[in-house]
N, C-alpha and C positions, 0 to 999 in steps of 0.2 A: 500617472506613474508608469514608467517604462519597465519592461521585463529585461532583467539583466542576462546577458549572454555569457553565462559562466562556463569556463573551460576547465577549471579544476577547483576543488574545494577540499579542505582538510579540517578535521575537527580534533582538537587536542586540548587537554587540560594544561593549565599554566604550570610548567615544570621549571623549577629554579635551576639555573646553570646549564640548560640544554638549548642547543641551537640546531634544529633539524634542517637537513638539506633535502629538498624534494625535486623529483623530476616531474614537472607539471604536465608534460605531454603524456607520459605513461601513467601518471597518477600513483607513483610509488615513492616510498621513503628511501632515499639513497644512503644517508648516513646521519649520524648525530655528532655534534662537537660539544663535549661535556666537561670542560675544565674550569669554567667560571664557577665561582662560589656565590650564587645568587642569580637573580634575573638578568637576562641579556637584553639591553635596551636598544643597542645600535648594531647594525650589520651592514656590510658593503662588500661587493665583489669587485675585484680589479677589472678595469675595462679591457685589458689585453692579456693579462697573465692569470694563471690558475691560482689566484690568491684570494683569501677571504680575511677581512678584519672584523673583529667584534669588540664591543665595549659593554661593560656591565656594572652592576651595583657593587662589585668587589673592587671598584676604582681601577681596574686593570683593562688594558687594551691588548688583545691577542691577535696575532697574525698566523693564519693557517694555510698549509698547502692542501689544495682540494683536488689534486690529481688522483685518479682512482686507485693507483697502485701505491700511493704514499700519502694518505690523508693523515695529517698530524699537525700539532701546534709547532710553528717554527720558532717563535720568540714572543715574549711578553714585554709590554712597555709600561713602566711604573712612573707615576708623577702626579696624576690627579688625586685630589683629596676628598672627592665625593663621587656620587653616581656619574657614570659616563652616559650621556644622552644620545649623541650621534657620532658616527665615525664615517670617513670617506677617503678613498684614494684619489690622488691628483691624476689627471688624464695624461700628463707628460712626465712630470718630475717624480722622483721616488719619495713622495711626501704622503703623509697620513694626517688628516685633519680630524680633531676631536673636540667636543665641548662637554662641559660638566656642570653639575650643580655647585662646584666650587667657584663659580662665576668667571671661569677662565676658558679660553680657547687655546688649544695647543696644536702646534704643527711639528710632526716627527719626521725624521729621515729614516726610511725603512731600510736603507743600506747600512748606515752606521748605527742604526737603532738608538738614536739620541733625539732628544727634544731640541728643536732648532729655533722655536719661537713660542712665546706665550703672549696671547692677546688679552689684555685686561681692560676693563672699562665698564662692563656690565655690573649692575648693582644687585642682581638677583640671579636665580638659576638661569643658565644658558641652555635653552631647549633644543636649538638646532644650529648647525653651522655647515655651509656648503661652499665649495670652490666655484668660481665662475668658469663656464665651459671653455672660455678662450683666454680671457685676460687674467692678470695677477690680482684678483680680487677675491674676497671672502665675504659672504653675507651671513649674519647671525641674528637669532631672535632670542628674546629673553622674557622672563616673567616680570622684568622691570618695565614692560609695556613698550619697549623700543626695538627697532630693527637697526642694526649697524652694518655698514659696509666698510671693509678694511682693505687697505692697499698693502700688498705683501711683495711688491716688485723688488724691494731691497733684498729679499731672500735669494733671488737669482744671482745677484752680484757677489755675494759671499755669505755663506751660512756657517755658523760655528759647528764644528764636527765633534766637539767634546762638550759634555755638560758642564755647567758652572759648579762651583764648590758647594752649593747649597744642599747637595744630596745626590744620590745615584741618578735621579732623573732631572736634576737641575730644578728642584721644586722649592728651593729655599726662598724666603721672602725678599732677600737682598738681590735676587737675580732678575726681577721683573724689568727693571730699567734697562738692563743689558739687552734683553731680548726685544724690548719695545723699539730699539733703534732700527729694527728691520721691518717694522710694520706700523702703520698709522691709521687712525680712524678717519675715513674719507667722508662718510655721511652718517648722521644719526637721524633715523626716520621715526618721528613721533606722531601718533594719531590714534592708536588703539587705546581703548579705555580699560582693557584688562591685559593680562599677560599674553605674550605672543608665543604660540606653540611651534610655528614652522615658517620658514622663509626660504625662497629660492630664486635664482636668476632665470630669465627667459633664455632659451637656447640660442637665439639669434638676435633678438631685439633688446634695447637698453631698458628692460622692464624687470621689476621685482614684484613677487606676489607674497603676501603674508597672511597667515591664518591665526586667529586669536580667540581667547575665551570670551570676547565681547560679541561672539556669534557673527562676526563680520570678516569678510575676505577683502583685503585692500590691494590695489594695484598701484605701484610706484614707478615713476620714470626717472632715469638718471641722465645727466649730461656730464661734461667734463668738470663742471664747477659746482653743480648742486643736484639735489634729488627732491622730488616733490610727489605728493599724492595725486593720482589721476582720477580714481573712482573707487567705489566700494560695491561689493556684491553681497546683498542681504537676502536671507531666506532660510538659513539654518535656525533651528529652534533651540539649540544648545551649543556648547563649546565646539569650535571648529578645530579639529585635531591636526589636519594637514591639508595642503592645497598644492596642486601641480599645474604647470603649463603642459598642454598636450605637445608631444615632440614634433608633430607634423601639421596639426591644424590649429586654427585660432580658437582654441577652447581652453577652459580651465576645469580641472576635475578636483573636487574637494570631498572630504569626509569629516564626520563629527560625531559627537556623543549623542546626537539626536537619532542615531541608528540609520542614517542615510548617507548615500554617496550622490553628489549632485554634479551635473555638468553645466557649465556656464559658457555663454557666447562672450568671447574676449572683447569683441568690438561693441556689442550692445549691452554687455554687463547684465544679461538676463539669463535665468535658468531655463535650460531647454530639455533636460532630462533629470529624473530623480529615481534612484534605486533605493528601496527601503527594506530593511530586515526587521523582523518582529522583535527579537530579544537581544540583539548584539549591538553594542556600541563600536564604532569604528575608531581606530587610533592612528593608523599609519597607512600611507599610500606610496606606491612605487610604479614607475613607468618603464616598460621595456625600451631600450635605446633604439631598436630597429623595427620591432613589430608593433602592431596595433593591440598591445596587451597591457593591462594594468593589474597590479596586485594590491590587495587591501587586507590589513590585519584587524581582527575584531575580537570580541571577548572570548569566543570559543574556538578560534582557529584562523584560517586565512582563505581567501578566494582569489583566483586568477580569472579575469574577465576582459571582455572587449566591448567597445561602445556601439559598434555597428557591425553588421555582417560584411565580410570581405569577399565573399564569392561574387565575382562580377556577373551581371546579367548578360547572357550571350546566346546566340543561336548560330548554327552552321548550315549553310546552303551551298552545295557543290563545293567550289574551291574558295568560298568567301566566308569570313567570320564576321558577324555583326555583334558588337559588344558595346558596353557602356563604361566610359572612364571619365572621371571628374565631371559627371553630369552631361556628358556628350555621347551621342550614339556614333560609333565609328565603324568603319569597315576595313578588314585586313585581308589581303589576298595571300593565300598560302603559297602560291607559286612564285609571285614576283616580290612579295614582302612589302608591298605598298600599304600604307596605313593612312586613311583619310577620315577626317571628322565630317559627319553628314548632318547632324541634328543636335541642337541644344535642348536639354530638358532641365535646365537649372531652375525653372519656375514650377516644376512638377513636384508637388509634395514638399516635404521639409528639406531645406537646403543642406541639412547635415545627415540626411538618411539617403543612401544610394538606392537606385531601383533594384528590386528583388529579382524579377524575371523579365525576359524579353522573348517575344514570339514574332517570327518573321514570316511574311506572306509574299513569296516571290512573284505571284501572279499580279498583285496590285502594288508591289514594292512598298509595303506598309509594315509597321511594327506596332506591337502592343507592349507597353511597359506597365509593370505593377510595382507598387511601393507600399511598405508596411505602415508608413505614417498616416495619421488621421484615420485610423481604424481600417486602412486598406483602400487604395485608389488604383485605378487603371487609366491609361491614356492611349488612344488610337491615333496614329499620325502616319502620313505618307512621307517616305524618304525621297529627297531630291537625288538626281543621278550623280551630281557632284556639287561641291560648294560653288556658288556663283559670286564672282567678284570678290573672292576671298572671305565672304561673310557666310556664316553658318546659320541656317534657318532655325528659328525658335519654335518649339513644339506648341507653344501657347497660341500661335497665330491661327492655325486651323485644326489643332488637336481636339479630339472628342474625349471627354473624361467621364468617369463614373465611379461608383463605389463597388468594391469587390476585392477579395483577397487573392484571387487567381484568375487569369484571363489568357486564353490561347485561341489561335485560329483553328477552326475545324473544317473549313472549306475556303475556296478562293474568295468568297464574299460573305462569310459567316464567322462569328467568333462566339466563344462560350465564356461566360463569366460566372464564377462561383462566389456566392455570398455566404460566408460561414455562419453569420449570425442567424439568418433565416433558413439556412440549409437549402438554398434554392440555386439551381443552375439556370441562368438566363442565356438564351441564344439570340444574338443581335446581328444586324446587318452592318455594313460599313458606315452607315450614317448614324450608328449607335442607337438605332431604334430597336426595341424589343419585338421579336417576331416569334411565331409559334412553330414554323417548319424548321426541323433540325438538320436536314440534309442527311447524307449517308455516312458521316464520320462518326467515330467513337471517341470516348474519353476514358482516361485512366483516373480512377478515383481512389484515394488512399484514406484508409481509416486506421484506427489504432491496432487492429488485428488482421487486416487483410487488404489486398489490392484488388480492385474491381474494374473490369472492362465493361463500360456502359455504352449502349447504343442509343444515340440521341433520337433518331427517328422512331424507333420502336419503344423508346423509353423503358428499357428493361436491361437487366444484367446479362451479359453474354458469357462471361467467365469470371472466376474468382480464384485467387491464390492466397492462402493463409500465410502471413508474414508479419514480422515486427513492423512498427511504424515506418512508412516510406516517405522520404523527403523529395527525392529526385528520381526520374525515370529516363533511361537512355535506350532508344530504340535500336534494334539490330536490323541490318539489311536482309538477314536470312530469317527464315521461320524456325524458331526453336521448338523442338518437340518435347523437351524436358526442361526442368529448372533445378537450380542448385542454390543452396543457402550457405554463404561463407560468413563465419564469425570472426571479427577482428577485435583486438583489445583496445585499439585506439580509433578515432573517428575516421570514417571514409569521407573524403572531400569531393571527389568527382570521378567520372568514368567516361570511357569512349570505346567503341568497337573498332578493331583493326580490320584490314582487308580479309583476314583469314577466319573471321568469325570468333576471335578471341576477345574477351572483355578485358580491357586495360583500365585499372582504376588507381587512384592516388589516395594515400592517407596523409597524416601530418608529416611523416618523414620517409615515405617509401612510394615508389611506383611499382604496382604489382599486376599480375595477370591472373585470370580465372578461365579455365576451360569449361566446356559445356557440362561435363559430368562432375564438376566440383573441384578438380585439381587446381591448386593455386600456388603461387610462389612470388618471390621478390625479383624485380627486374633491376632496379637501381635505387639508391638512397637519395634523399632530398635534404638540402639545408633548410629550406623554407617550403611551406605547402604551395602547391600549384593546382590549377583547375584545368583539367584536360579538355581540349576542344576537338582534337582530331588525331588519329594515329594512322600514319602512312608509312609502310615499310619499316625502316629502322628509326624513324623520326616521330617524336611526340610533339604536337603543337599544343600549347597551353597558354593560359593567362596567369600571371603572378598576382599577388595580393594587391598590387597597385594597378591592376588591370592592364598590364603591358604584355603584348604578345611575346612569347619565348618559344624556342625549340629545344628539345632535349634529344640527343642521339643516344640510342641504347642498343644493346645486343639482344635480339629476340631468339637466339639460338635455342635456349632451354625450352621455351614454350612451343617453338616451332617443332622441335624434336618430339615433345610429348604429344602435340596435336597430330603430327604425322604418324606416331605410334598408335594413337587412338583411332585414326582413320585408315590404318594399314597402308599408308603411303610409303612403301619401302624405298622408292627412288629418293624421296626427300630425306628419309632417315639416313640412307647410305651417304648421300652428299654431305650431310651435316657431320657424320662420323669422319668422313675423309678430310673435310676442310676446316673443322673447328677443333677447339681444345675442350670438348665436352667430356670432361673426366670428373671423377670424384665419387665418393661413396653415396652421395645423395641420388645421383642419376642411376648408379648401379642398383641401389636399394629400390628406386622407383621401378626400374625394369623388372626386378625380381617380384616386386609387389604386384605388378600388372601381368605377370605370367610370361615375360619375354627374357628369360635368362640367356637364351642363345644369342640374342642381340648384344647384350652386355658383354658377352664372352669375347666379342670381336675387338673391343678396344680397351680391355682391362689388362694391365700389366702385372699387377701384384699376383704372385704365385698362389698364395692361399685363396685369394678371392676367385682366381681362375678355376682352381680345383672345385670350390663350392659350386660355382656356376655350371661347370662341366658336369658335375654329378647331378645337379638339379635338372639340366636339360638333356641328360643322357648321352653326352658327347664323350664316348669312351676313349677316343684317341687323345683328346686334350687332357682328359682326366689322367690317363696313363702317363703322359708326358710330364704333367705337373706333379704327379705322385712320385715319380723318379727324383724330381728336384727336391721335394719336401722330405721324402723318405722317412715317414713316421708310421708306426704300426696302425694307428687308428685310420690314417688315410688309406692304407692298403686294404684294411678291412671294409671300409665303405666302398672302395672301388670294386672289391670282390662281390659285395652284395649287389651293386648296380649291374655289374657285368653278368652275374648269374641271372638277374631278372631278364636281361636281353639275350641270354643263351650264348654269350661269347665266352666259351670255356677256356680259350687260350689266355685271355686276360685274367680270368679267374685263377688259372694255374699259376700265372706269373705272380699274382698278388699273394696266393697261398705260399709260394716259394719264398717270397720276401719276408713273410711273417713266420716261416717255418711251421706252418700249420699242417703237420704230417697226416693227421687223421682225416682232415677234410680233403687233402690231396689224394689220399688213397681212394676215398669214396668217389671223388671226381673222376679218377682214372677208371674205376669200375663202371661208372655211368657212361663214359665215353668209349669203353671197350679197349682201353690202352693196356693190353696185357704186358707189353715190354716194360712200360713204366711201372706197372704193378710189381713186376719182378725186381726192378730197381728199388722200389719202396721197401720190399722185403729185406734186401741187403742193407738198406739204410737203417731199418728197424733192428736188424741184427747188430749193426755197428753201435747203435744207440743203447742196446741192451734193454729195450722196452718190450716185455713179453706180450702185453696186450696189443701193441701195435703189430708185433710179429704175427700174432694169432689172427688179427683182422685181415692183414695182407694175405696170409696163407688161405684164409677163408674166401676172400675176394678172388684170388687167383686160382682156386680149385686145387691147391697144393695140399693133399692129405698128409703126406710125409712131413711137410712143414708144420702142420697143426699138431701132429703127434709129437714131433720134436719139442715144440713149445710146451705142451702139456707135461712131457717127461721132465723138461728142465725146471719147471716150477713145482714138481712133486705131485702133480695130479695124475698118479699112475692109473687109478680106476678109469678116469675119462680117456686117458691115452690108450688103455687096453680096449675099451669099448669102441673107440674110433677105429683102431686097427682091425678089430674083429668084424665090425659092421661093414668095413670097406674091403674085406677079403684078404687082409694081410695077416694070415695065421701065424707065419713064422715070426713076424714082428710082434704079434700079440704074445706068443710064448716067450720071446725075449724080454718083453716088459714084465711078464709074470716072474721070470727068473730074476730080473733085476730087483723086483720087489720082494724076493724071498718067498714066493708062493709057488704052488703047483696047480695043475688043472683040477685036481680034486678039491682044492680050496675054493674054487669058483664054480662049483657045480650048481649052486643055488642061484646063480645069476641068470636071469631069463635070456632067451635068445631073441635078438631084435631083428634078425634077418639082414639081408644085404642093404646097405645104404643106397638110397635113390637120389641123394643130393649131388647134383652135378653143376658145373659152371654153365650158365646159360650161353647158348651160341650167339655169336655176333652176326646179325643179319646184314646191317649196313654200318660199316666202320665209320665213325665220326671223329677219329683221332686227329685228322688233319683239316677238318672243316668244322665251322661253328654250327650251332644248332640253327634251324630255320627261324627267320624273323621277318616281319613285314617291314620293308624299307620305306622310310618316310621320304627318301630322296633329299637332295641338297636343297636347303632353303635359299631364299633370295640372296642373303648375305654371303653364304658359302660360295655361290656361283660368282657373284660380283667380285668378291675379294680374290678369288682364285684366278679370275680372268683380267684383273686389273681395271675393271670398269670404274669410270668416274675418277680416275687418278688425275687430279688437276682438271676435272671435267667442268662442264657448264652447269650452273645452278638450274635445277628444274623449275619450270613454271610453278608458281605457288598461288593456287586459287582455292581458298577455303580448306586448305590442308589436304585436298584430295590428290590422287595421283594425276600428274599432268598428262593430258591426252594430246599427243602430237597432232598437228593439223594434217588433214588428209591431203596427200600429195596427188599429183596427176596420175602417178603410177597406181596408187590405191584406188582412185576413181576408175581407172581402166580395169582393174581387177574386179571391181563391183559390176561394171558393165559386162565383163566377160562371163560372169556368173549368170547374168540375166539372158544374154544372147549366146547360146552354146552351139556353135556351128560344127558340123562334122566335115573333116577334111580327109581325103583319101591318102594313103601312105605315099602314093606316087607324087603327090604335090609337095612332099617334103624335100625332094631332091637328094635322096640317099638310097643305097641298096646294100644288102648284107648277104650277097650270094656266097661269098667265101665262107662265112661263119654261119650260114643259115641253119645247119644242123644243131648247133649249140644254142641258137637264139630262138628256138621254137617256144611259143607261149607255154608256160608251165602247166596251165590248166587243160591243155589239149592232150588227150590220151589216145594211143593207138588201139586200145582195147575196144571191142565192140560193146556198145552199151547194152545192158540187159533189156530184154524185151518187156514190153509194158505189161503183158499178162502175168509175168512172174511177180509183179508187185502185189497182186491180189486184187480182188474186186473193188473198184472205186478208188484205188490208190493212184496218186499222181506224184511224180518226183518234185521236190521243192527246188527253190532257186538256190544255186550255189552261193556260198558266202563270198567268194571272190568276185562273183558277178555283182553282188550288192555293193562291194567296195568300189567297183568301177562306176556304178551308177551314182553313188553318193558323193563322190569327191571329184573336184576339177583339178586336183593336184597330181602332177606326174609321179611323185613319190608313191602315192597310194595306188596308182595303176601298176607301177612296177611291183609293189608288194602283192598285188592280186595276180601277177604273172601276165598281165595284158601289156606286153612290151610294145606292141604296135601302137595302141592308143597313147601310151606314155610318150613315145617318140613324136607322135603327132602333136601332143600338147606342148612338148618342149620346143618343137619347131615353131608352132603358132605363137606361143607365149614369149619365148626368149630367143628365137632365131637359130636354134641349134641344128646343124646339118651333118656334123661329123660324129656319128654315134659309136663306131667301134671303140673309141677311147673310153666310153661309158659302160662297156660290157661288164667289167669286173664289179662296178658299182651296182648295176642292175641285178646281177646274180647274188651279190651279198645281201642286198635288201630283200630280195625274194626269199632267200633261205632264212633270213632272220624273222620273217613274218609267219613262219609255219613250223610246227613241231609234230613229232610222231609218238604215239603211245601204243605199246604192245600189251593189251590186257591178257591175252591168252597166247601162249607160245605157238600153238598150232595154227593161228589165224594171222593174216597180214596185219601190219600195224594200222592204227587209225590215224588219219591225217587231221590235225587240229589247226585252226586258224587263230592266230594271236591278235586280239583286239587292243586298241589303245583306250577304248571306253567300254570295259567289260560289263559295267552296270547298265548299259543301254540295251533295251530289249526291242526297240522299234526297228524293223528292217530298213527303214529309210534313213537311219542315223548311224548304223554300225560302220566302223572304220578300222583299217589295219593299224597295228602298232607302228609307232614312229621309230624306225631303225636307227636313224642318226638324228641327234639333237643339235640345235644351233650352238649350244654351249660347248659340246665336244669338238665341233669344227673350229670354234674360236680358240680352243686350246691348241689345235694344230697350227692355227695362225700364229699363236705365241711361239710355237716351236720354230716357225719360219723366221720370226724376229730374232731368235737366238742364233740361227744360222747366219743371218746378215751381220749380227754383231760379231760373230766368230769368223767372218770372211769366208764362209763356206757357201759361195754364191751358187754353185751347181745344185747343191742340196736345197738351198733356199728357193731356186727356180722350180724344182720339182715339187716342193711343199706347197708353194703358192698356187701352182697349177692344180694340184690335187685338191686344195681348199676350194678353188673356183668350181671344179667339177662336182665336189660333194655338195656345195651350196645349191646346185640345181635340183637336188632331190631331198631337200629339207622340208619338213612339215611345219608350217607356221600357224599360230593359233590366236594372234592378237596384233593390233596395230603396233604395240611396242616391239614385238618380235619382228614384225615387218621392217620397222625402222632399224633395228639392230642388224637384220639381214642385209639391208642395203648398205649400212655402214661397213659391214664385214666385206661385202663384195668390193666396195670402193677401196678399202684398205688393201685387200689382196691384189687388186688391179694396180694400184700405185706402186706397191712394193715389187710386183712382178715386172712392171715397166722399168722401174729403177734398176733392178737386178739385170735385166736384159741390156739396158743402156750401158751399164758398167762392164758387163761381159763383152759387149761389142767394142767398147773403148780398149779393153785389154787385148782383144784380138787385133785391133788396129796397131797398138803399140808393138805387138809381137810380129805381125806379118807385114805391116806397112810403117816402119819406123820413121820414114821421111814425111809421112802425112801428119805433121804436127797440128795443122789447123783442125782436122777432123777429131783428133784426140782432145784438143781443148774444147771444141764444141760439145762433144759428148760429156765431158766432165762438167761443163756448165749446165747441160740439160738435166743431168742427174740431180743437181741441187734444186730443181724446180718440181720434183716429185713430192707428193704430200706424204712425208714420212714423219715418224715420231721424232721428238727433239734429239735423242741420243744418236739416231741413225742419220738425221739431217746434219748433225755435227760432223759425222764421218764423211758425208758427201762434200760438205763445205771444206773440210780440211784437205780432202783429196784434191779438190779443185784448186785450192790455194797453192798446194805443192806443185801441181802441173803448170799452172799459170806462172808461178815464180820461176820455175825452170825455163820456161819459154820467154822470160823477161817481159811478160805482160803485167807490169807492176800495178797499173791502174785497175785492171779487172781483179787482180789478187787482193788489192786493198778493199774493193767493194765486197768481195766474198768475206773478208775478215770482219767487216762491219756487220754483215748479216750474222756471222758466227757469234759476235758479242751480244747480239739481241737474244740469243738462246741461253745466256748466262752459263757458260761452261765452267770447268774447273779453273782455279787461279793460274795454273801453269799454262793452260791453253789460252787464257785471256792475255797473259804476257806475250805469248808468241803472236797472237792476233794483233796486238797493239804494235809490235815491232813491224809486222807486215803493213799495217796502215801507215806507220811512219815512213817506211820505204816507199810506199805509193805516193805519199805527199812530197817526198823529195824528188821522185822521178815519175811523174804522172803520165806515163806513156805506155803504149802496147806495141811490142815488136811484131806480133803476128795478128793480122786482121782475121776476125772470126765472124761467122753469121750468128750473132747473139746480141739481142737488144733487151737488156733486163728491165728497161723502163716501159716497155710495151707489153701488156699481158699476152701470154701465148700458152698453147698446149702443145705437147710433144706428140708427133705422129708415131703410133705404136708399131708401124711397119718400117718407115724409113728413118726414124729417129731424127727428124728435122722439125723445126718449130712451125706451128700453125698460128699465126698472129691473129689477134682479135679482129673480127670482121672478114677474115678470109674464109672461103668456102671449105667445108669439111663434111665428112660422114662419120657415123658412130656405130659402135658395136651395140646391138640391141640388148645384150645381156650386161656387160660391164660398163657401157657408156664410154669406152675408150675412143679417142679421136683419131681419125685417119684422113689423109689427103684424098681428094675425090677420085683419083685414079685407082684407088684400092677398093672401090665399091664393088660388091659382088664376089670378092675373093674371101678365102678363109682367114679368120682372125688369127694372126700369129701369136697373140698373147695366150688366149685360152686354147687355140687349135680346135675349137668346137663350133663356133658360130660364123654366120655369113655377115660380112661387114655391110652395113647399110640396109639389112633386111627389115621388113616391116614386122613388128611384134606388138602384142597387146599387153604384155607384162603379166606378172603372177596374179591370179584371182585372190579375193579376200573372202573365203567361205565362212569365217567365224561370225 
């Protein structure tokens, strides 16, 4: 007896009149249909519409709408005179077929809701009736021991739309002959000795199967003229309730009152599987139309089951998938999609049971297959390279078999076999002989409570993980240092690792992901389960249940974002934010949960959500902006609390003003020393008429008269008198006594308190205009990137295991590394510069004219320490650090050697600015000279060999200047743009870099500034030619064309192209203008510009000529000489700027670079070092 593969089971008592609707995948009760009065015996679902038909013991047939939002009974069909046994929808026509204990079969039109045919002829209860899947036939079975086949083709030619006069349903006895004209009995099949419970047609063959109380299943064959019995299947011990043809295989499935479900071979008529229950008789069977699923109803409920496992046996090696389909081992190439059959295993095990597992050995090109039939078998076979002569090799020729429930390769010539019965693992060689040496491999062993890693050679457990029972193991290419347990409500079918180390797995209806720390989510939904074999990029390779290779394209954005967040890969995260629609409360909630509200803040649009995130991450600027939009008191209160924590009293003041919290405002002004505003608060309190607020403000401001006035106004004359008396206002005290109707004699008994010493505390450091000190966290990665427009339409970063992509080291970086190792000293004279004119101002800052103190003044044994600036010079190979130390001579040597700089006077303001920014002065005692302090960029460092000066200029600040240059270009302010780009190139010489990523950004910034500066100079030269040499049209056109070949951003390149189009059109060079217009269209400009470009292209097509010959060949790659503004075509000799890499004609070698005006063209340079 076989073990049933149960997918769903429900237990329920017999409830009269109830028809439950179950979701068998989720195992939940969806709904109940409860309008029948008595048991429901027949149900059927429409093959294409959301309809359900039921028939019951109340003689009624009901049609239901089963759409989730509108489940209800649509109508009821009346006509049967006894219990309704079965009901069925026709696959094409709007017909419903029913049979009843009233010995009739009825066909109903579900559109007109009328009975259109009554089939009579049975002499006992009609137990079942079924439409033919293709032809106009009906098969019925009855307790009169016959099976009848009816021809209903007449119904298609014309069916009555109105019932006969015998009653509402046409059930009068005089109507039978009328309806019988549309149907005839084609065959009467007799052969059963007892009543027949069920009969049905084969889905494709001319066969009929019937099940009866004589414990026999009979198979009948039909022809055009007759039908006859083919054979019988005997084996049930009691009445056979139902029997079905398998929808896809040559099998019969039957059930009966002997508490068994049996599977029969249709060709051999022999039982091949038997499933038995202990206490429940089976009554009905149903087959899924598409899937390998069956349902059976029994005494205490129902079960959904399948006959065999559908998970294909497969193994993946490199770009090939080896799998089993239809008892053939096949290979599928992931790249080319080729699918070849290599080996037949049809004679391996039972012909009806597919192989369970496959293990592939690439060294020997061999496979091991296991199968569950015959208590577990395995077979070892070598695979051919490809089928020879169109024939596929059979595994029985040279295959080696044995008993075992599991078998895998553990080495190139060793396999391990598990025998569950004896609980022994055998290690065999390729000849299938048992050996004792186990090799160096390990096995994964699964038990009911744990998974064990077992070493074969040492024969001991290496590691163990407690877990629920494990069926399958999928190895990751990476070493996992932790494990996570994910609970799913439905079955997990398969899994595979993607390139990033994320586990992708499939359930019955979803493909999901799981990150290493346990986060998981849905990637896509599935109509039918699949078995994942490989995940590559955005493609999932899988096998469906028929073992056919499929690919599913999905969007990995969500889990890639979460993985990048987990591994702090900010480049990847920013790219995803820029290029995807990763929005929604789930992602925002995830970022909050993981402690990254500042990241969510950058792509959230909802105002309330932005406010919550801004408060959580302490971004007061965004919180202030959103609070103004929301403008609710509770938001201002929360903003005030957060701002107060950060010491930003200006925002606190604004929030208190919005909520009119006067008391807190007054105290805030007291704390910040805002005496003017305290005076205003007194006036506001007077206007409001609030005596307590007036008193507080007068107290805070030190206004004694104000306090006395408040006390007098509220009638507290004793307090007013004492306040005046103790503060020396005797006249005012006497006035208060007089107003109270008293004299000095009346207050003789009041003790004398002396003069008040309460005074307003003096303001040492006014903080009215500045916020309280706070530790700046600096701009985070996203603030900097979004502010500078990074990755706007950028290139996707390399994605390797979710870590930050590391750019490949270029030759320049290699040179930097070598420079750090071989540090040569070059004399200042070798640099080719002199600063005699400004020598006084360019003295090194650490050189002093004062005579150093004599050594004996230091005391016995004391020696002076090394100056901090000298340490900076020793510790850094960067010119910026030498400038900060005041060692201008060595800084200039480094710039000359590394980047070929020779014209240093232009860098003088930068040198002085950096030096001044690196030092500060403190005056502890007024009578002593101030102390000179050196500002470090690594203040936590105590080792003298690692201390470095503060970085005065950051790469991001210079990139912001570059953005300003872009705006000048857009605004046609070319002179300002020229100065800005030159200033950027000068500043980039003295930037401190700390990583390969920054070095890459530095080089990109240098290139961008060079290209824009070159383009601006070309355009300025063109405008000069137009103004001073109006007849030189050729040079004007050439410069306009060269401007379009500078590497500019798309908006600015559009400007260059449109300018060139205009100039060439004026000169009647229509062919060139048309080609510029085509380049313009590639940039996808505005529709108006597109229309103009198309007009220019059309003009060029009509007149493809050029009136002026120019030195310009757009089809040959070239670079523009930055000195002569002429093309240097590919292959022609050229020299380059050692700093910007700008190209020049050879005759300019050794001269000053006109672009930067700093470097010598063609000079040898080593490049910047990489000290990080």
